[in-house]
C-alpha positions as CSV (number, residue, x, y, z in Angstrom):
1,M,-11.6,6.3,-5.0
2,I,-9.0,6.3,-7.7
3,P,-5.6,5.8,-6.1
4,Y,-2.8,8.2,-7.0
5,S,-0.4,5.2,-7.7
6,L,-2.4,4.9,-11.0
7,T,-0.5,8.1,-12.2
8,Q,2.8,6.3,-11.7
9,P,4.7,3.8,-14.0
10,Q,3.5,0.3,-13.0
11,P,6.3,-2.3,-12.1
12,F,4.5,-5.3,-13.4
13,R,2.9,-6.7,-16.7
14,A,-0.8,-7.4,-16.6
15,R,-1.8,-10.9,-17.6
16,R,-5.0,-13.0,-17.4
17,L,-5.9,-16.6,-17.6
18,S,-9.6,-17.3,-18.7
19,S,-12.0,-19.9,-20.1
20,Y,-12.1,-18.3,-23.6
21,D,-12.9,-20.4,-26.6
22,R,-9.3,-21.4,-27.9
23,A,-11.0,-22.2,-31.3
24,G,-12.2,-18.6,-31.7
25,G,-15.8,-19.3,-31.1
26,N,-18.2,-18.4,-28.3
27,N,-17.9,-21.5,-26.2
28,D,-16.2,-19.5,-23.5
29,W,-16.4,-21.9,-20.7
30,I,-15.1,-25.3,-19.4
31,P,-17.2,-28.3,-18.3
32,I,-16.4,-30.0,-14.9
33,G,-17.4,-33.4,-14.4
34,G,-19.0,-34.8,-11.3
35,R,-16.6,-36.0,-8.5
36,S,-13.7,-34.4,-10.3
37,T,-11.2,-31.5,-10.1
38,H,-10.1,-29.1,-12.8
39,V,-7.1,-26.8,-12.5
40,I,-8.1,-23.4,-13.7
41,G,-4.7,-21.7,-13.2
42,D,-1.0,-22.8,-12.9
43,I,1.0,-19.5,-12.9
44,R,4.8,-19.1,-12.5
45,G,5.9,-16.4,-10.2
46,P,6.7,-14.0,-9.0
47,G,3.3,-12.4,-9.2
48,I,0.1,-11.1,-7.6
49,I,-3.4,-12.4,-8.5
50,S,-5.4,-9.1,-8.5
51,H,-8.9,-10.2,-9.6
52,L,-11.1,-13.3,-9.9
53,Y,-14.3,-13.6,-11.8
54,F,-16.3,-16.8,-11.8
55,T,-19.8,-17.6,-12.9
56,V,-21.4,-21.2,-13.2
57,N,-24.1,-22.9,-15.1
58,S,-25.0,-26.0,-13.1
59,P,-28.1,-28.1,-12.7
60,D,-27.1,-28.8,-9.1
61,L,-29.3,-26.7,-6.8
62,H,-26.6,-26.4,-4.3
63,Y,-23.4,-26.0,-6.7
64,L,-22.1,-22.9,-4.5
65,R,-21.7,-25.4,-1.6
66,S,-20.8,-28.4,-3.8
67,L,-17.9,-26.8,-5.7
68,V,-14.7,-25.9,-3.7
69,L,-12.0,-23.3,-4.5
70,R,-8.4,-24.4,-3.6
71,C,-5.4,-22.4,-4.0
72,F,-1.8,-23.7,-3.5
73,W,1.1,-21.2,-3.2
74,D,4.7,-22.0,-4.2
75,D,4.3,-25.8,-4.5
76,E,3.1,-26.2,-1.0
77,P,1.5,-29.7,-0.2
78,F,-1.6,-28.4,1.4
79,P,-4.0,-25.6,0.1
80,S,-3.9,-22.2,1.7
81,V,-7.4,-21.4,0.5
82,E,-10.1,-24.1,0.7
83,C,-13.7,-23.1,0.7
84,P,-17.0,-23.7,-0.8
85,L,-17.4,-21.4,-3.7
86,G,-20.2,-19.2,-2.7
87,D,-19.0,-18.9,0.9
88,F,-15.5,-17.7,-0.5
89,F,-17.3,-14.9,-2.4
90,C,-19.1,-13.8,0.8
91,V,-22.5,-15.4,0.4
92,G,-23.5,-18.6,2.4
93,H,-26.3,-21.1,2.3
94,G,-25.5,-22.1,-1.3
95,A,-27.6,-18.9,-2.3
96,V,-27.0,-16.1,-4.8
97,S,-27.4,-12.6,-3.9
98,T,-26.7,-9.0,-5.2
99,F,-24.2,-7.0,-3.1
100,E,-20.8,-5.4,-3.1
101,N,-18.1,-4.6,-0.6
102,A,-14.5,-3.7,-0.6
103,A,-13.3,-7.2,-1.4
104,F,-16.2,-9.2,-3.2
105,S,-19.3,-8.7,-5.2
106,M,-22.1,-10.9,-6.4
107,A,-25.1,-10.0,-8.8
108,A,-27.9,-12.4,-8.7
109,N,-29.7,-13.1,-12.0
110,Q,-33.3,-12.0,-11.7
111,S,-34.8,-14.0,-14.6
112,K,-36.9,-17.2,-14.0
113,T,-34.5,-19.0,-16.5
114,Y,-31.2,-18.2,-14.9
115,G,-32.5,-17.2,-11.3
116,R,-30.0,-19.5,-9.6
117,F,-26.8,-18.1,-11.4
118,A,-24.8,-15.1,-10.5
119,P,-21.4,-13.5,-11.5
120,M,-18.9,-13.4,-8.7
121,N,-15.9,-11.1,-8.3
122,C,-12.9,-11.0,-5.8
123,W,-10.4,-8.2,-5.5
124,V,-8.3,-9.6,-2.6
125,P,-4.7,-9.5,-3.5
126,M,-3.0,-12.9,-3.7
127,P,0.9,-12.7,-4.0
128,F,3.0,-15.8,-4.7
129,S,6.8,-16.1,-5.1
130,E,7.2,-19.0,-7.4
131,R,3.9,-20.6,-8.4
132,A,0.2,-20.3,-7.9
133,R,-2.1,-23.2,-8.6
134,L,-5.9,-22.7,-8.5
135,E,-8.3,-25.5,-8.8
136,I,-12.1,-26.1,-8.7
137,R,-13.2,-29.4,-7.1
138,N,-16.7,-30.6,-7.7
139,D,-17.8,-32.8,-4.8
140,S,-21.3,-33.6,-6.2
141,D,-22.2,-36.3,-8.7
142,T,-23.7,-33.6,-11.0
143,P,-21.6,-32.4,-13.8
144,V,-21.1,-28.6,-14.2
145,I,-22.3,-27.6,-17.6
146,A,-20.3,-24.5,-17.9
147,F,-17.7,-22.8,-15.7
148,Y,-16.6,-19.2,-16.8
149,F,-13.5,-17.6,-15.2
150,H,-11.0,-14.9,-15.4
151,I,-7.8,-15.0,-13.2
152,D,-6.2,-11.5,-13.6
153,Y,-2.6,-11.3,-12.4
154,Q,0.5,-9.0,-12.2
155,E,3.8,-10.4,-13.5
156,Y,6.8,-9.2,-11.6
157,T,10.5,-9.5,-12.0
158,Q,10.6,-9.1,-8.2
159,L,7.9,-8.7,-5.7
160,P,7.8,-5.6,-3.6
161,G,8.9,-6.6,-0.1
162,T,8.4,-10.0,1.3
163,P,4.6,-10.6,1.3
164,W,2.6,-13.1,3.2
165,Y,0.2,-15.4,1.5
166,L,-3.6,-15.3,1.5
167,H,-5.4,-18.0,3.4
168,A,-9.1,-18.7,3.7
169,T,-10.8,-21.6,5.5
170,W,-14.5,-22.6,6.1
171,H,-16.1,-23.9,9.2
172,R,-19.6,-25.0,10.3
173,E,-21.4,-26.1,13.3
174,N,-25.0,-27.5,12.5
175,P,-26.3,-26.8,15.1
176,C,-24.2,-25.1,17.7
177,D,-24.2,-26.7,21.2
178,G,-26.5,-24.1,23.0
179,W,-27.4,-24.8,26.6
180,Q,-31.0,-23.6,26.1
181,G,-31.5,-25.7,23.0
182,T,-34.3,-23.5,21.6
183,G,-32.6,-20.2,21.9
184,S,-33.6,-16.9,23.5
185,V,-36.7,-14.8,23.0
186,I,-36.6,-11.5,21.3
187,W,-34.5,-9.0,23.4
188,G,-36.5,-7.1,26.2
189,P,-37.0,-7.3,30.0
190,E,-38.0,-10.9,30.0
191,W,-34.8,-11.8,28.2
192,V,-32.7,-9.7,30.5
193,A,-34.2,-11.4,33.6
194,R,-33.7,-14.8,32.1
195,H,-29.9,-14.2,31.5
196,Q,-28.7,-12.7,34.8
197,T,-27.8,-16.3,36.1
198,E,-24.6,-18.0,36.8
199,E,-25.2,-20.3,34.0
200,D,-25.0,-17.8,31.3
201,R,-21.8,-16.1,32.4
202,N,-19.0,-17.0,29.9
203,Q,-15.5,-16.3,31.6
204,T,-13.4,-18.5,29.4
205,G,-14.5,-18.6,25.8
206,S,-14.2,-22.3,25.6
207,G,-17.6,-23.0,24.2
208,N,-17.6,-20.2,21.6
209,Y,-18.0,-20.9,18.0
210,V,-14.6,-20.8,16.3
211,I,-14.2,-18.7,13.0
212,L,-10.3,-19.2,12.8
213,D,-7.7,-21.1,14.8
214,A,-4.3,-20.5,13.2
215,K,-0.7,-20.8,14.2
216,G,2.3,-18.8,12.9
217,R,2.7,-15.2,12.0
218,G,0.3,-13.1,10.0
219,T,-2.6,-10.7,10.0
220,Y,-6.4,-11.6,10.3
221,F,-8.4,-9.2,8.0
222,G,-12.0,-10.4,8.1
223,C,-14.7,-13.0,7.9
224,N,-18.3,-13.7,6.9
225,L,-20.8,-15.5,9.0
226,S,-23.9,-17.4,7.7
227,V,-26.5,-18.0,10.3
228,D,-29.7,-20.2,9.8
229,N,-32.0,-19.1,12.7
230,L,-33.3,-22.6,13.7
231,Y,-35.4,-21.4,16.8
232,K,-36.7,-18.0,15.8
233,G,-36.1,-14.9,18.0
234,W,-32.9,-12.7,17.9
235,W,-29.7,-14.6,17.6
236,G,-27.0,-11.9,17.7
237,E,-26.2,-11.2,21.3
238,G,-23.1,-13.4,21.5
239,D,-19.8,-11.6,22.3
240,D,-16.7,-11.7,19.9
241,M,-13.5,-12.8,21.7
242,I,-10.3,-12.8,19.6
243,F,-7.3,-14.4,21.5
244,V,-4.0,-13.4,20.1
245,D,-0.7,-15.2,20.8
246,G,-2.1,-17.6,23.3
247,E,-3.6,-15.1,25.6
248,L,-6.2,-16.2,28.1
249,W,-9.7,-14.8,28.9
250,P,-10.4,-11.9,28.9
251,P,-8.6,-11.4,25.6
252,S,-7.3,-8.0,24.5
253,L,-10.0,-8.0,21.8
254,H,-13.3,-8.6,23.6
255,G,-16.5,-7.2,22.1
256,T,-20.0,-6.5,23.3
257,G,-22.1,-8.6,20.9
258,T,-22.2,-10.2,17.5
259,E,-24.1,-7.3,15.9
260,E,-21.4,-4.9,17.2
261,Y,-18.6,-7.1,15.8
262,F,-20.2,-6.8,12.4
263,G,-20.5,-3.1,12.7
264,Q,-24.2,-3.1,13.3
265,G,-26.6,-2.3,16.2
266,W,-30.2,-2.9,17.3
267,G,-30.2,-6.0,15.2
268,M,-28.6,-6.5,11.8
269,Q,-29.5,-3.9,9.2
270,D,-30.1,-4.5,5.6
271,V,-27.0,-2.6,4.4
272,R,-23.9,-3.4,2.2
273,H,-20.9,-1.2,3.2
274,Q,-17.3,-1.4,2.1
275,Y,-16.0,-3.1,5.4
276,Y,-19.2,-4.5,7.0
277,G,-22.8,-5.4,6.2
278,L,-25.2,-8.1,5.0
279,S,-24.7,-9.9,1.9
280,Y,-27.7,-12.1,1.9
281,R,-31.1,-12.3,3.6
282,E,-33.7,-15.1,3.0
283,R,-36.5,-13.1,4.7
284,E,-37.6,-9.4,5.4
285,D,-37.7,-10.3,9.1
286,F,-34.1,-11.7,8.9
287,N,-33.4,-10.8,12.7
288,D,-35.9,-13.1,13.9
289,R,-35.9,-16.2,11.7
290,G,-34.5,-17.5,8.4
291,K,-31.1,-17.5,6.7
292,V,-28.7,-14.6,6.7
293,T,-25.0,-13.9,5.8
294,V,-23.1,-10.9,7.3
295,Y,-19.4,-9.8,6.8
296,R,-16.8,-7.8,8.5
297,F,-13.3,-6.7,7.0
298,H,-10.5,-5.5,9.2
299,V,-8.9,-3.4,6.4
300,A,-8.5,-0.2,8.4
301,D,-8.1,-2.0,11.7
302,P,-6.2,-5.3,10.8
303,I,-5.3,-7.7,13.7
304,P,-1.6,-8.9,13.5
305,F,-0.5,-12.1,15.3
306,S,3.0,-13.4,16.0
307,E,2.4,-16.9,17.1
308,S,-1.4,-17.7,16.9
309,I,-4.8,-16.4,16.8
310,R,-8.2,-17.7,17.7
311,V,-11.2,-15.8,16.5
312,T,-14.4,-16.8,18.3
313,L,-18.1,-15.7,18.8
314,E,-20.6,-16.8,21.4
315,H,-23.6,-18.3,19.6
316,G,-26.1,-16.3,21.5
317,H,-25.4,-14.7,24.9
318,G,-23.4,-17.1,27.0
319,N,-23.6,-19.7,24.1
320,D,-27.3,-20.3,24.8
321,R,-28.4,-20.8,21.3
322,S,-28.3,-23.8,18.9
323,D,-28.5,-22.3,15.5
324,D,-26.6,-23.4,12.4
325,Y,-23.4,-21.4,12.0
326,A,-21.0,-21.5,9.1
327,S,-18.0,-19.0,8.4
328,T,-15.2,-18.1,6.1
329,A,-12.0,-16.5,7.7
330,Y,-9.6,-14.6,5.6
331,W,-6.1,-13.8,6.7
332,Y,-2.5,-13.5,5.4
333,Q,0.4,-15.3,7.0
334,A,3.9,-16.8,6.4
335,E,4.2,-20.4,5.2
336,P,4.1,-23.2,6.2
337,H,0.6,-23.1,7.9
338,V,-1.0,-25.8,9.8
339,P,-3.1,-28.0,7.4
340,F,-6.7,-27.4,7.5
341,A,-9.2,-30.0,8.8
342,A,-10.9,-31.8,6.0
343,L,-14.0,-30.1,4.6
344,P,-17.2,-32.0,5.6
345,D,-18.6,-34.1,2.7
346,V,-21.0,-32.4,0.4
347,G,-24.1,-33.7,2.2
348,A,-22.9,-32.0,5.4
349,R,-22.3,-28.8,3.7
350,L,-25.8,-28.4,2.1
351,P,-28.2,-25.6,3.5
352,N,-31.0,-26.8,5.9
353,P,-34.4,-27.3,4.1
């Protein structure tokens, strides 16, 4: 939908940073050495980053987990965005895929020569008052041959209102600590009978997988979840539990299952809608085995918090399963934020073989 605001005078100047060839040629990229960091943008504010475009040529098979996007707002000492590159753009497992939603898109190249490469786009607004610094950190020993980028931003004299800042963080448990070890069978009468025990009843949320644990004042607006189904069978019965401002179980936002939280039902469906869907599947039978990435954006139903927020999911019903979970959380909040835990080293970020 084309917004009506486009018919009005715009209160900003549109600008772009990019990797174009400063000599006027066609070498429109930058190289990034192994174990090195490159600052791709250092912008004075006030402004709003309105669009990011990246694509990468790297011989590293897992470059989308080896490369890390980090964003710092207004000279803060700690990054507000720190996430493996592919996961930030809503596809996990170091994979490339073709999808689009309201915030992100990716288009996997289908040729045999460039089959591991993909253009990536992000349209999440990123306001800043004084300064925005964006950097790409290469945590592998393999140099990046070519990193192409656009950073489109709006230059203001004064920002409208007093905006909060974009935050994004990545988390992984490989595997989750499930009490069955080998997970549950496909849903049916046998599964129901097995799970009507005291052991599977979760009335605290303490063992759930944590997507986000943040302090301060802000608005949570979504996540993606990448699951590697290590034990086969249906993995999506775990309830979502979102604890706002220190509340105890049951939280005011308690759902009925992982599939329902991600806008789905009767398993995950192979759809890519604006605010929910599936951005990557390794196999046709993705509900029973293999790797998958799903996403959910709270654009029409944002979740504000005044003091804290803890966004969690059971990994299987009652936390029974021990699959590989990785997630990216997206939210806005006032600074300062609690510094993120250090990302695992690159070896611990790679997908399971």
